[in-house]
C-alpha positions in Angstrom: 41.2 -39.0 32.3 38.2 -38.3 30.5 35.2 -40.9 31.0 34.0 -42.3 27.8 30.5 -41.1 29.1 31.6 -37.4 28.5 32.6 -38.2 25.0 30.5 -36.8 22.1 28.3 -39.3 20.2 29.2 -40.5 16.7 28.6 -37.9 14.2 26.8 -38.8 11.0 29.2 -39.8 8.0 30.4 -37.1 6.0 28.8 -37.3 2.6 26.2 -39.5 3.8 24.0 -38.1 6.7 21.5 -40.8 6.2 23.8 -43.7 7.0 22.7 -45.6 10.1 24.5 -45.0 13.3 25.9 -48.4 13.4 27.7 -47.8 10.2 28.7 -44.4 11.0 30.2 -45.8 14.4 32.0 -48.8 12.6 33.6 -46.7 9.8 34.8 -43.8 12.2 36.2 -46.3 14.8 38.4 -48.3 12.4 39.6 -45.3 10.6 41.3 -44.4 13.9 42.4 -48.0 14.5 46.0 -48.0 13.0 46.7 -51.2 11.2 50.0 -52.6 9.6 49.9 -52.7 5.8 50.4 -55.8 3.7 49.9 -56.9 0.3 48.6 -60.2 -1.2 49.4 -61.3 -4.7 48.1 -64.4 -6.5 47.3 -65.5 -10.1 44.3 -65.8 -12.1 43.4 -69.0 -13.7 44.5 -67.5 -17.0 48.1 -66.3 -15.2 47.4 -62.7 -14.9 49.0 -61.5 -11.7 46.5 -60.0 -9.0 47.1 -58.4 -5.7 45.7 -55.8 -3.1 46.6 -54.1 0.1 45.4 -55.8 3.3 45.3 -54.2 6.5 43.7 -57.3 8.3 46.9 -59.5 8.3 47.3 -61.5 11.5 49.2 -64.3 12.8 46.8 -67.3 13.9 49.5 -69.9 15.0 53.1 -70.5 15.0 52.8 -74.4 15.0 51.8 -74.9 12.1 52.7 -71.4 10.9 49.3 -70.0 9.9 48.1 -66.5 9.0 44.9 -65.0 8.1 43.7 -62.0 6.2 40.3 -60.8 5.3 38.7 -59.5 2.1 35.5 -58.6 0.5 33.9 -61.1 -1.8 33.1 -58.3 -4.2 36.8 -57.2 -4.5 38.5 -57.3 -7.8 41.1 -60.1 -6.7 38.4 -62.2 -5.0 37.9 -64.7 -8.1 41.6 -65.3 -8.0 41.7 -65.9 -4.3 38.5 -68.1 -4.3 40.2 -70.5 -6.8 44.0 -70.4 -6.2 46.0 -72.9 -4.0 48.7 -70.5 -2.9 49.4 -66.6 -2.3 52.2 -64.5 -1.4 51.9 -62.2 1.6 54.2 -59.4 1.6 54.7 -57.1 4.7 55.5 -53.3 3.9 57.5 -50.9 5.5 57.8 -47.0 5.3 59.6 -47.0 2.2 56.8 -49.0 0.6 54.2 -46.2 0.7 54.2 -46.0 -3.1 54.0 -49.6 -3.6 50.9 -49.7 -1.0 49.2 -46.8 -3.0 49.8 -48.7 -6.3 48.4 -52.1 -5.0 45.2 -50.2 -3.5 44.7 -48.1 -6.8 43.2 -49.2 -10.2 43.4 -52.9 -10.7 44.6 -52.6 -14.3 47.6 -50.7 -13.2 48.9 -52.8 -10.0 51.3 -55.0 -12.2 52.6 -52.5 -14.7 56.1 -51.7 -14.1 59.3 -53.4 -12.7 58.3 -53.4 -9.1 57.8 -57.0 -9.0 59.1 -60.4 -10.1 57.9 -64.0 -10.7 58.7 -65.9 -7.6 58.0 -69.5 -6.2 55.0 -71.3 -8.0 55.1 -68.5 -10.6 53.5 -66.2 -8.1 54.1 -62.4 -8.4 56.8 -61.3 -5.6 56.7 -57.3 -4.9 60.4 -56.1 -4.9 62.1 -54.4 -1.8 59.4 -55.3 0.9 60.3 -56.1 4.5 59.4 -59.6 4.1 57.4 -62.0 1.9 55.7 -65.4 2.7 54.5 -68.0 0.5 51.3 -69.6 1.7 49.1 -72.4 0.9 45.3 -71.6 1.5 43.9 -74.0 3.9 40.5 -72.5 4.5 38.1 -69.8 3.2 35.5 -68.8 5.6 32.7 -66.8 4.1 31.1 -64.3 6.6 28.4 -62.2 4.9 29.8 -60.4 2.1 33.4 -60.9 3.3 35.9 -63.9 3.8 38.4 -64.7 6.2 41.3 -66.6 4.3 43.7 -69.0 6.4 47.1 -69.7 5.0 49.7 -72.1 6.1 53.1 -70.5 5.4 55.5 -72.6 3.5 58.6 -70.4 2.9 59.4 -66.8 2.4 62.4 -64.2 2.5 63.3 -61.1 4.5 64.1 -57.7 2.9 65.7 -54.8 4.6 64.6 -53.5 8.0 62.5 -50.4 7.9 60.2 -48.1 9.9 56.4 -49.5 10.1 54.0 -48.5 7.6 50.5 -48.1 9.1 47.0 -47.2 7.6 45.2 -44.6 9.7 42.6 -42.2 9.0 42.8 -43.2 5.4 46.2 -42.5 4.9 49.5 -44.3 5.0 51.5 -43.2 8.0 54.8 -43.7 9.8 54.7 -43.7 13.7 56.2 -40.7 15.3 56.2 -36.8 15.3 55.9 -36.6 11.4 53.0 -39.1 11.3 51.9 -38.5 7.8 54.4 -39.5 4.9 
C-alpha cells in the first residue's frame, strides 16, 4: 500500500498557475470525490421556474425528515431560493444525464421543453427522475459566499429504478467498467 507521504504534492491549477495552493488542493480533491446528482427546482416571485443541479444533497434527519443542499449565493437561482418557502428536490439516475446537463447549463434554457410539469404548490417537477420530494425550507445558513439550505420533506414520489448517476472529474458518470456515459 502506498503511503500518502509518497504521493506527489498538489500541482498548480491548469489554466491558473498562480492560484493559491489551498484553492488548487480543494478543487482537485473535490473533482475526485464522486457525488450523487440531484436537481432542485423552485419558482421566482414572478412565477418563473428556476432550477439547478446539486451534488451536495444530504439527509440530515429521518425524524423529522430533513435534507440539506448547498449553493453559492451568486448562483442564478439564489434569489428564488432565498425568498421561496418550498422547493422540489429530484434525485437523478443514469438515464437522466441529459437532464443533469440541461439543468447545469444556461439558465434561460433550463425550462424550455416538455421535460417538466407543474406539481404540488405550483412548483416545477422534472419528468422521469428516480425520485422527487417537496420540501419546506426551514433554515438558510449563510457561510461566506454560500448557503446551506435545510429542508423539511413534506411529500414526494418515486420514479423507475435506475443505475446511479455520479458527478466525478467534471463529468457525469455511471459506476462500473464503462464509467463515463
